[in-house]
One Martini backbone bead per residue (centre of mass of N, CA, C, O) as a GRO file, in nm:
protein
  178
    1MET     BB    1   1.807  -0.568   1.611
    2ASP     BB    2   1.546  -0.448   1.759
    3SER     BB    3   1.237  -0.519   1.870
    4ALA     BB    4   1.079  -0.313   1.713
    5ALA     BB    5   1.199  -0.371   1.435
    6GLU     BB    6   1.115  -0.667   1.440
    7ARG     BB    7   0.813  -0.613   1.446
    8TRP     BB    8   0.784  -0.441   1.186
    9VAL     BB    9   0.906  -0.660   0.996
   10ARG     BB   10   0.695  -0.873   1.044
   11ARG     BB   11   0.451  -0.705   0.959
   12LEU     BB   12   0.552  -0.638   0.669
   13GLN     BB   13   0.575  -0.946   0.587
   14ASP     BB   14   0.284  -1.026   0.644
   15GLU     BB   15   0.136  -0.810   0.482
   16GLY     BB   16   0.279  -0.851   0.210
   17GLN     BB   17   0.184  -1.145   0.179
   18LYS     BB   18  -0.129  -1.100   0.203
   19THR     BB   19  -0.138  -0.906  -0.043
   20ALA     BB   20  -0.011  -1.095  -0.265
   21LEU     BB   21  -0.231  -1.320  -0.227
   22PHE     BB   22  -0.466  -1.164  -0.304
   23PHE     BB   23  -0.378  -1.083  -0.603
   24GLU     BB   24  -0.326  -1.373  -0.696
   25GLY     BB   25  -0.657  -1.452  -0.651
   26LEU     BB   26  -0.745  -1.296  -0.892
   27THR     BB   27  -0.937  -1.220  -1.142
   28PRO     BB   28  -0.961  -1.049  -1.429
   29ALA     BB   29  -1.207  -0.890  -1.343
   30GLU     BB   30  -1.111  -0.784  -1.069
   31TRP     BB   31  -0.870  -0.612  -1.169
   32HIS     BB   32  -1.117  -0.410  -1.310
   33ALA     BB   33  -1.254  -0.312  -1.067
   34SER     BB   34  -1.431  -0.079  -0.905
   35ILE     BB   35  -1.343   0.111  -0.598
   36TYR     BB   36  -1.360   0.419  -0.675
   37GLN     BB   37  -1.527   0.730  -0.745
   38THR     BB   38  -1.291   0.905  -0.724
   39GLY     BB   39  -1.111   1.076  -0.939
   40SER     BB   40  -0.995   0.801  -1.137
   41ALA     BB   41  -1.130   0.553  -1.055
   42TRP     BB   42  -1.020   0.312  -0.913
   43LYS     BB   43  -0.873   0.006  -0.958
   44THR     BB   44  -0.735  -0.252  -0.848
   45ARG     BB   45  -0.472  -0.223  -1.000
   46ASP     BB   46  -0.435   0.067  -0.877
   47ILE     BB   47  -0.379  -0.014  -0.584
   48LEU     BB   48  -0.119  -0.157  -0.645
   49GLY     BB   49   0.025   0.083  -0.768
   50HIS     BB   50   0.010   0.252  -0.513
   51PHE     BB   51   0.192   0.070  -0.341
   52VAL     BB   52   0.441   0.097  -0.509
   53SER     BB   53   0.479   0.411  -0.504
   54THR     BB   54   0.476   0.457  -0.191
   55GLU     BB   55   0.707   0.274  -0.101
   56GLY     BB   56   0.921   0.443  -0.259
   57ALA     BB   57   0.866   0.714  -0.116
   58PHE     BB   58   0.943   0.622   0.174
   59HIS     BB   59   1.242   0.578   0.108
   60LEU     BB   60   1.293   0.878   0.055
   61LEU     BB   61   1.181   1.005   0.320
   62PHE     BB   62   1.374   0.851   0.519
   63ASP     BB   63   1.635   0.952   0.399
   64ASP     BB   64   1.592   1.244   0.448
   65ILE     BB   65   1.544   1.240   0.757
   66ARG     BB   66   1.815   1.105   0.831
   67ARG     BB   67   1.974   1.358   0.690
   68GLY     BB   68   1.798   1.616   0.808
   69GLY     BB   69   1.538   1.649   0.689
   70GLY     BB   70   1.183   1.751   0.647
   71GLY     BB   71   1.072   1.600   0.420
   72ALA     BB   72   0.793   1.688   0.291
   73PRO     BB   73   0.680   1.937   0.131
   74ALA     BB   74   0.441   2.170   0.208
   75ASP     BB   75   0.345   2.165  -0.120
   76PHE     BB   76   0.258   1.870  -0.116
   77ASP     BB   77   0.050   1.669  -0.343
   78ILE     BB   78  -0.088   1.376  -0.269
   79ASN     BB   79  -0.318   1.354  -0.493
   80GLU     BB   80  -0.128   1.411  -0.739
   81PHE     BB   81   0.078   1.194  -0.695
   82ASN     BB   82  -0.115   0.954  -0.709
   83GLU     BB   83  -0.232   0.993  -0.984
   84THR     BB   84   0.046   1.000  -1.142
   85GLU     BB   85   0.155   0.724  -1.042
   86VAL     BB   86  -0.067   0.538  -1.123
   87ALA     BB   87  -0.084   0.616  -1.427
   88SER     BB   88   0.213   0.522  -1.492
   89LEU     BB   89   0.113   0.195  -1.413
   90ARG     BB   90  -0.127   0.093  -1.611
   91GLU     BB   91   0.047  -0.088  -1.831
   92MET     BB   92   0.091  -0.292  -1.643
   93GLU     BB   93   0.104  -0.597  -1.553
   94PRO     BB   94  -0.008  -0.763  -1.290
   95SER     BB   95   0.255  -0.931  -1.247
   96SER     BB   96   0.454  -0.684  -1.248
   97LEU     BB   97   0.309  -0.541  -1.002
   98LEU     BB   98   0.359  -0.762  -0.806
   99GLN     BB   99   0.668  -0.763  -0.825
  100ALA     BB  100   0.701  -0.469  -0.747
  101PHE     BB  101   0.596  -0.496  -0.474
  102ARG     BB  102   0.785  -0.701  -0.353
  103THR     BB  103   1.036  -0.529  -0.398
  104ALA     BB  104   0.942  -0.286  -0.222
  105ARG     BB  105   0.903  -0.443   0.038
  106ALA     BB  106   1.185  -0.555   0.067
  107ARG     BB  107   1.311  -0.279   0.086
  108THR     BB  108   1.151  -0.168   0.334
  109ILE     BB  109   1.275  -0.389   0.524
  110VAL     BB  110   1.574  -0.304   0.493
  111VAL     BB  111   1.530  -0.005   0.586
  112VAL     BB  112   1.404  -0.063   0.859
  113SER     BB  113   1.633  -0.259   0.969
  114GLY     BB  114   1.846  -0.003   0.938
  115LEU     BB  115   1.713   0.147   1.171
  116SER     BB  116   1.759   0.331   1.432
  117PRO     BB  117   1.606   0.450   1.697
  118GLU     BB  118   1.688   0.738   1.642
  119GLU     BB  119   1.586   0.750   1.349
  120ARG     BB  120   1.280   0.668   1.424
  121ALA     BB  121   1.254   0.945   1.605
  122ARG     BB  122   1.258   1.115   1.371
  123ARG     BB  123   1.130   1.402   1.232
  124GLY     BB  124   0.874   1.447   0.968
  125ARG     BB  125   0.705   1.522   0.676
  126HIS     BB  126   0.395   1.420   0.613
  127PRO     BB  127   0.138   1.470   0.380
  128TRP     BB  128  -0.089   1.382   0.602
  129PHE     BB  129   0.029   1.381   0.917
  130GLY     BB  130   0.281   1.536   0.927
  131GLU     BB  131   0.472   1.578   1.207
  132VAL     BB  132   0.656   1.267   1.235
  133PRO     BB  133   0.782   0.993   1.319
  134ILE     BB  134   0.901   0.731   1.150
  135GLU     BB  135   0.752   0.514   1.311
  136GLU     BB  136   0.476   0.610   1.214
  137MET     BB  137   0.527   0.549   0.917
  138ILE     BB  138   0.565   0.253   0.929
  139GLN     BB  139   0.282   0.184   1.026
  140LEU     BB  140   0.143   0.306   0.768
  141ILE     BB  141   0.223   0.095   0.558
  142TYR     BB  142   0.055  -0.142   0.664
  143ARG     BB  143  -0.211  -0.001   0.701
  144HIS     BB  144  -0.251   0.097   0.416
  145THR     BB  145  -0.310  -0.177   0.286
  146MET     BB  146  -0.545  -0.265   0.471
  147ILE     BB  147  -0.743  -0.036   0.393
  148HIS     BB  148  -0.760  -0.083   0.089
  149LEU     BB  149  -0.828  -0.390   0.099
  150ARG     BB  150  -1.104  -0.345   0.235
  151ASP     BB  151  -1.222  -0.196  -0.013
  152VAL     BB  152  -1.186  -0.409  -0.219
  153ARG     BB  153  -1.353  -0.622  -0.094
  154LYS     BB  154  -1.608  -0.468  -0.090
  155ALA     BB  155  -1.650  -0.409  -0.391
  156LEU     BB  156  -1.638  -0.707  -0.472
  157GLU     BB  157  -1.873  -0.801  -0.303
  158THR     BB  158  -2.097  -0.561  -0.411
  159GLY     BB  159  -2.017  -0.430  -0.703
  160ARG     BB  160  -1.927  -0.155  -0.568
  161PRO     BB  161  -1.808   0.122  -0.509
  162VAL     BB  162  -1.657   0.320  -0.280
  163PRO     BB  163  -1.742   0.563  -0.101
  164HIS     BB  164  -1.687   0.870  -0.025
  165ARG     BB  165  -1.475   0.997   0.231
  166GLU     BB  166  -1.436   1.226   0.456
  167SER     BB  167  -1.106   1.323   0.566
  168VAL     BB  168  -0.873   1.354   0.826
  169PRO     BB  169  -0.610   1.388   0.984
  170PRO     BB  170  -0.461   1.314   1.256
  171ARG     BB  171  -0.357   1.437   1.544
  172THR     BB  172  -0.025   1.463   1.708
  173ASP     BB  173  -0.128   1.618   1.993
  174GLY     BB  174  -0.398   1.453   2.105
  175GLY     BB  175  -0.620   1.560   1.957
  176GLU     BB  176  -0.871   1.635   1.771
  177SER     BB  177  -1.007   1.624   1.490
  178ALA     BB  178  -1.129   1.869   1.255
   0.00000   0.00000   0.00000
């Protein structure tokens, strides 16, 4: 494994461990706290379900791009995917969700450590960021958990869901976002 892969694997391991420890430390009430006001108004447990589903989706996305595919279809609706996936995991007990996250993250680490530099440079469509190399998607995986955990901490600290923020994905051509 080359140094870039080693760095990403370490980061995925570290962030995965921090994420698991955070969820392990929650009280029963905190698992059911409202985090977001939009969509189906995700609760803390829904955020962990979101992590589980997105990690699995990245495995499929990477495999498609590695095999010469284009990545996510142009008509892929990321919001619909997220809502459907999270809803499908709502009945899981928190301990089962936590184990599913650990398993998915371990699989992500195996997938990432098995990618050659050439494979990591291959470009494919991410449903939010557009056409980017796999290596940018790898970075997104650990940043994704950090961003959502920041929101969970804020909502738990304030006792209020995080307000909706309109956002657009950053442009990958070096220009400003629209």
